[in-house]
C-alpha positions as CSV (number, residue, x, y, z in Angstrom):
1,M,36.1,155.5,86.0
2,R,39.0,157.1,84.1
3,T,38.8,157.2,80.3
4,K,41.4,156.1,77.8
5,N,41.8,159.8,76.9
6,F,43.2,160.5,80.4
7,A,46.8,160.2,79.5
8,Y,46.3,162.6,76.6
9,H,44.4,165.2,78.6
10,L,46.9,165.0,81.5
11,L,49.8,165.5,79.1
12,V,48.2,168.5,77.6
13,L,47.6,170.0,81.0
14,F,51.1,169.3,82.3
15,V,53.3,170.2,79.4
16,I,55.5,173.2,80.2
17,S,54.1,175.9,78.1
18,A,53.0,179.4,78.8
19,T,50.0,178.8,76.4
20,L,48.4,176.4,78.9
21,L,45.4,177.7,80.7
22,A,44.3,176.5,84.1
23,A,40.9,175.2,84.8
24,C,39.6,178.0,87.0
25,G,36.1,178.2,88.3
26,G,34.1,179.9,91.0
27,S,32.7,176.9,92.8
28,A,33.1,176.8,96.6
29,T,35.4,174.4,98.3
30,E,35.6,173.1,101.9
31,A,38.8,175.1,102.6
32,P,39.0,178.6,103.9
33,A,39.7,181.4,101.5
34,T,43.3,182.6,101.5
35,G,44.6,186.0,100.7
36,G,47.5,188.4,101.4
37,E,46.5,188.4,105.1
38,E,45.0,185.7,107.1
39,S,41.5,186.5,108.3
40,G,38.2,184.8,108.9
41,P,38.1,181.1,108.3
42,M,41.8,181.0,107.4
43,A,42.8,182.7,110.7
44,D,40.5,180.2,112.5
45,L,42.4,177.3,110.8
46,V,45.8,178.7,111.7
47,A,44.6,179.1,115.3
48,A,43.3,175.6,115.4
49,A,46.5,174.2,114.0
50,K,48.6,176.2,116.4
51,A,46.5,174.8,119.3
52,E,47.5,171.3,118.1
53,G,51.1,172.5,117.9
54,T,52.6,169.8,115.7
55,L,52.3,168.3,112.2
56,T,53.5,164.7,111.7
57,T,54.9,163.9,108.2
58,I,56.3,160.8,106.7
59,A,58.6,160.0,103.8
60,L,59.7,163.5,103.0
61,P,63.5,163.6,102.4
62,H,64.8,167.2,102.6
63,D,66.4,166.8,99.1
64,W,63.2,165.6,97.5
65,C,61.4,168.4,95.6
66,G,62.7,171.0,98.2
67,Y,60.8,169.5,101.1
68,G,63.5,170.7,103.5
69,E,62.8,174.3,102.4
70,A,59.0,173.6,102.5
71,I,59.1,172.2,106.0
72,D,61.4,175.0,107.3
73,T,59.2,177.7,105.7
74,F,56.0,176.2,107.1
75,K,57.5,176.0,110.6
76,A,58.7,179.6,110.4
77,K,55.4,180.9,108.9
78,Y,53.0,179.2,111.4
79,G,55.2,178.4,114.4
80,L,54.3,174.7,114.4
81,E,56.7,171.8,115.1
82,V,57.1,169.2,112.4
83,N,57.6,165.6,113.5
84,E,59.3,163.9,110.5
85,L,58.9,160.1,110.4
86,N,61.1,157.9,108.3
87,P,62.2,160.2,105.4
88,D,63.3,157.3,103.2
89,A,60.0,155.4,103.4
90,G,58.2,154.3,100.2
91,S,54.5,154.9,99.4
92,G,53.5,151.4,100.7
93,D,55.3,152.2,104.0
94,E,53.3,155.4,104.3
95,V,50.0,153.7,103.9
96,E,51.0,151.0,106.3
97,A,51.9,153.6,108.9
98,I,48.3,154.9,108.8
99,R,46.9,151.3,109.1
100,A,49.2,150.4,112.0
101,N,48.4,153.6,113.9
102,K,44.6,153.8,113.6
103,D,44.2,153.7,117.3
104,N,47.4,155.6,118.1
105,K,47.4,159.4,118.5
106,G,51.1,159.4,119.4
107,P,54.2,160.5,117.5
108,Q,54.3,157.5,115.2
109,A,50.9,158.3,113.6
110,P,51.3,160.4,110.4
111,D,48.9,163.2,109.7
112,V,49.6,163.5,106.0
113,I,51.1,161.3,103.2
114,D,52.7,162.0,99.8
115,V,52.3,158.9,97.8
116,G,52.3,157.6,94.2
117,F,49.2,158.2,92.1
118,S,47.8,154.7,92.4
119,F,48.1,154.7,96.2
120,G,45.6,157.5,96.6
121,E,42.6,155.7,95.3
122,S,43.4,152.4,97.0
123,S,43.9,154.2,100.3
124,K,40.6,156.0,99.9
125,G,39.0,152.6,99.2
126,E,40.3,151.3,102.5
127,G,38.9,154.3,104.4
128,L,42.3,155.5,105.4
129,L,41.9,159.1,104.1
130,A,40.0,162.2,105.1
131,P,38.5,164.5,102.4
132,Y,39.7,168.1,102.2
133,K,39.6,170.6,99.4
134,V,42.2,173.3,99.5
135,S,41.3,176.9,98.6
136,T,43.1,176.6,95.2
137,W,41.2,173.4,94.4
138,D,39.8,174.7,91.1
139,S,43.2,175.2,89.6
140,I,44.2,171.5,90.2
141,P,43.4,169.6,86.9
142,N,40.4,167.4,87.3
143,E,42.3,164.4,86.0
144,A,44.8,164.7,88.8
145,K,42.4,164.8,91.8
146,D,39.7,162.8,93.5
147,A,36.4,164.6,92.9
148,D,35.5,164.3,96.6
149,G,38.8,165.6,97.9
150,Y,40.3,162.4,99.3
151,W,43.6,162.9,97.4
152,Y,45.0,165.4,94.9
153,G,48.1,165.5,92.7
154,D,50.9,167.6,94.0
155,Y,53.8,167.4,91.4
156,Y,55.2,165.1,88.8
157,G,58.6,164.1,87.4
158,V,60.1,162.0,84.7
159,L,62.4,159.0,85.4
160,S,66.0,159.6,84.6
161,F,69.5,158.3,85.1
162,L,71.8,160.1,87.6
163,V,75.4,159.2,86.7
164,N,78.5,159.7,88.7
165,T,80.8,160.4,85.8
166,D,84.0,160.3,87.9
167,V,83.2,156.6,88.3
168,Q,81.4,155.9,85.0
169,P,82.4,158.4,82.3
170,D,80.5,156.4,79.6
171,V,77.1,157.9,80.2
172,P,74.1,155.7,79.2
173,Q,71.5,157.4,77.0
174,D,68.7,154.9,77.1
175,W,67.4,151.8,78.9
176,A,69.1,149.4,76.5
177,D,72.5,150.8,77.3
178,L,72.2,149.7,80.9
179,L,72.5,146.1,79.9
180,D,76.1,146.7,78.6
181,P,78.7,144.7,80.7
182,K,80.5,148.0,81.4
183,Y,77.8,148.8,83.9
184,K,78.3,145.6,85.9
185,G,77.6,146.3,89.6
186,Q,76.8,149.9,89.0
187,I,73.0,150.3,88.5
188,A,70.5,150.7,91.3
189,L,66.9,151.6,91.8
190,S,65.7,154.3,94.3
191,G,63.5,151.9,96.3
192,D,62.2,148.4,96.7
193,P,59.9,147.5,93.7
194,R,57.7,145.5,96.1
195,T,56.8,148.7,98.0
196,S,58.2,151.8,96.6
197,N,56.3,153.8,94.0
198,Q,59.4,155.3,92.4
199,A,60.9,151.8,92.0
200,I,57.6,150.3,90.7
201,Q,57.3,153.0,88.1
202,S,61.0,152.6,87.1
203,V,60.1,149.0,86.1
204,Y,57.0,150.3,84.3
205,A,59.1,152.8,82.4
206,A,61.6,150.1,81.4
207,A,58.6,148.2,80.0
208,L,57.8,151.1,77.6
209,A,61.3,151.0,76.3
210,N,61.3,147.2,75.8
211,G,58.3,146.3,73.8
212,G,55.7,146.9,76.5
213,S,53.0,149.5,76.8
214,L,51.0,151.4,79.4
215,D,48.7,148.3,79.4
216,D,51.6,145.8,79.5
217,A,54.3,146.2,82.2
218,Q,55.5,142.6,82.0
219,P,58.5,143.5,79.7
220,G,59.7,145.8,82.5
221,L,60.0,142.8,84.8
222,D,61.7,140.8,82.1
223,Y,64.2,143.7,81.5
224,F,65.1,143.9,85.2
225,A,65.5,140.1,85.2
226,Q,68.1,140.5,82.5
227,L,69.8,143.4,84.3
228,N,70.0,141.4,87.5
229,S,71.2,138.2,85.7
230,A,74.0,140.3,84.0
231,G,75.1,141.4,87.4
232,N,74.5,145.1,86.5
233,L,71.7,145.6,89.1
234,V,72.9,146.4,92.6
235,P,70.3,145.2,95.2
236,L,70.6,148.4,97.2
237,I,68.1,151.3,97.5
238,S,70.2,154.1,96.0
239,N,70.4,157.6,97.3
240,N,72.6,160.6,96.6
241,G,75.2,159.5,99.2
242,L,75.7,156.1,97.5
243,V,76.0,157.8,94.1
244,A,78.6,160.2,95.4
245,K,80.6,157.4,97.0
246,G,80.5,155.4,93.8
247,E,78.7,152.5,95.3
248,T,75.8,153.0,93.0
249,P,77.2,155.2,90.3
250,V,74.1,154.9,88.1
251,R,70.9,155.7,89.9
252,I,67.4,155.4,88.3
253,T,65.4,158.2,89.8
254,W,63.0,161.1,89.1
255,D,64.6,164.0,87.2
256,Y,63.9,166.4,90.1
257,N,65.9,164.1,92.5
258,A,68.7,163.8,90.1
259,L,69.0,167.5,89.4
260,A,68.9,168.3,93.1
261,A,71.6,165.8,93.7
262,I,74.0,167.5,91.2
263,D,73.4,170.8,93.0
264,S,74.3,169.1,96.3
265,F,77.4,167.5,94.9
266,E,78.8,171.0,94.0
267,G,81.1,169.3,91.5
268,N,82.4,166.6,93.7
269,P,81.8,164.1,92.2
270,A,81.1,165.2,88.7
271,A,77.7,164.0,87.6
272,T,75.1,164.3,85.0
273,V,71.4,163.6,84.4
274,V,70.0,161.8,81.4
275,V,66.3,161.6,80.5
276,P,66.3,158.4,78.5
277,T,65.6,158.5,74.8
278,T,62.7,156.0,75.1
279,G,60.5,154.9,77.8
280,R,59.9,158.5,79.1
281,F,57.5,158.0,81.9
282,A,55.9,160.7,84.0
283,G,54.8,159.9,87.5
284,V,52.3,162.0,89.5
285,Y,52.4,162.0,93.3
286,V,49.4,162.8,95.4
287,Q,48.8,164.4,98.8
288,A,46.3,163.2,101.3
289,I,45.3,163.6,105.0
290,S,45.0,160.5,107.2
291,A,41.5,159.7,108.4
292,Y,43.1,159.1,111.7
293,A,45.3,162.2,111.8
294,P,46.2,163.2,115.4
295,H,46.5,166.8,114.2
296,P,43.8,167.3,111.5
297,N,43.9,171.1,111.5
298,A,47.7,171.1,111.2
299,A,47.3,168.7,108.3
300,K,44.8,171.0,106.6
301,L,47.1,174.0,107.1
302,W,50.0,172.0,105.6
303,M,47.8,171.3,102.5
304,E,46.9,175.0,102.2
305,F,50.6,175.9,102.3
306,L,51.7,173.3,99.8
307,Y,48.9,174.3,97.3
308,S,49.5,178.0,97.6
309,D,51.6,179.7,95.0
310,E,54.4,179.9,97.6
311,G,54.4,176.2,98.2
312,Q,54.1,175.3,94.6
313,L,57.1,177.5,93.7
314,I,59.2,175.8,96.3
315,W,58.6,172.5,94.5
316,M,59.2,174.1,91.1
317,K,62.5,175.7,91.9
318,N,63.6,172.4,93.2
319,Y,63.0,170.8,89.8
320,C,59.5,169.3,90.3
321,H,56.7,170.1,88.0
322,P,54.0,171.4,90.4
323,I,50.4,170.4,89.7
324,R,49.2,174.0,89.5
325,E,52.0,175.0,87.1
326,A,49.6,175.7,84.2
327,D,47.5,178.1,86.3
328,M,50.6,179.8,87.7
329,R,52.2,180.3,84.3
330,A,48.9,181.6,82.9
331,R,48.8,184.2,85.7
332,G,52.5,185.1,85.1
333,V,53.6,184.3,88.7
334,V,56.5,181.9,87.8
335,P,59.8,183.7,87.8
336,A,61.8,183.0,84.6
337,E,64.8,181.8,86.5
338,I,62.7,179.1,88.1
339,A,60.8,178.1,84.8
340,D,64.1,177.8,82.9
341,K,65.5,175.2,85.4
342,L,63.1,172.4,84.3
343,P,64.5,169.9,81.7
344,D,62.9,169.0,78.4
345,V,60.7,166.0,79.0
346,S,58.8,166.1,75.7
347,G,57.2,162.8,74.8
348,A,56.7,161.7,78.4
349,V,53.5,159.6,78.9
350,F,51.1,159.6,81.8
351,P,49.3,156.4,82.6
352,T,45.7,156.3,83.8
353,L,44.8,155.4,87.3
354,D,43.6,152.0,86.1
355,Q,46.8,151.3,84.2
356,L,48.9,152.3,87.2
357,S,46.9,150.1,89.5
358,A,47.3,147.1,87.1
359,A,51.0,147.7,86.7
360,N,51.5,148.2,90.4
361,D,49.8,144.8,91.1
362,L,51.8,143.0,88.5
363,I,55.2,144.3,89.5
364,T,54.8,144.0,93.3
365,K,53.5,140.5,93.1
366,N,55.9,139.1,90.5
367,W,59.2,140.9,91.2
368,D,60.5,138.1,93.4
369,A,59.6,135.3,91.0
370,V,60.7,137.1,87.8
371,V,63.6,139.2,88.9
372,G,64.7,137.7,92.2
373,A,66.6,140.6,93.5
374,D,66.1,141.4,97.2
375,V,66.4,145.2,97.0
376,Q,67.2,146.6,100.5
377,A,68.4,149.7,102.2
378,A,72.2,150.0,102.6
379,P,73.4,148.8,106.0
């Protein structure tokens, strides 16, 4: 059971500061030791993964946290194929893909998932995940991992507004601003709040800015009902392309997605990112291996890669706050040019697993009745 002090401890662990120290220990894990050269158990894992030949991922857009670079690097490093399923899927879709393919070892069965924090524990409870502890296990904060290795935090971000300033030069600074009539038909979420972790947590963040709390997400639903009633909410799942075309000029998304989008725009269109003044909400995502993975060794090797310094730095240079950031900063392995790219997210709050689960349940079950917006992918 998580304690009420969880949010405080997690914030202390995650705040970007060179004074943070990682929780390092000498306890053994289930993973092979890694080093400058692969040998022994690590070499055995690489050989076993190569024998499987393929890793099947799901819901990994290439512009999300640098996953395109991560996938390309992994393929080049180990010579495996990567079968990428539905890059735009939400966390609920990922879990459903495991459920639907329990007896299927074909290309539609994911080996690994990257889902919102609350989905890790619920998926473990359903028996959908296989435990595995990477060799860098001890440097992952205890508050951000399952003690038995069924899921483990990978990175976090803070919800922000990505604004196409060519279309909307009056940039909103806070959640309350989005209710202004000037934003009519301009604001969109980055997923369906009935299934998408990012969209669910956007509603949760809005609650914090509108009289709610980490224990009360209802004001977030009420806020989006107002936004929808005003005609400001566009019932489309926004992405960088829709922002660039001006169809959804204000996108609510994680800061790392927004910053990567601006890089990809290359000035056309002009755009900016705002971390709202209030309701600063930090969301942790977690990795896990499917209990029904067709390629279990490739899945383990993928985890070893992601949780190595190399993998963590790929996330970090693409604006995500990697879960092992504190440990890497303490060891002086984060280049200054990468560390300096991350925005100021001071004041961001981290809900507990119980709080996330309660908010998830409230929002997904009541979105239709309270808000009534059928958010769907663009045709």
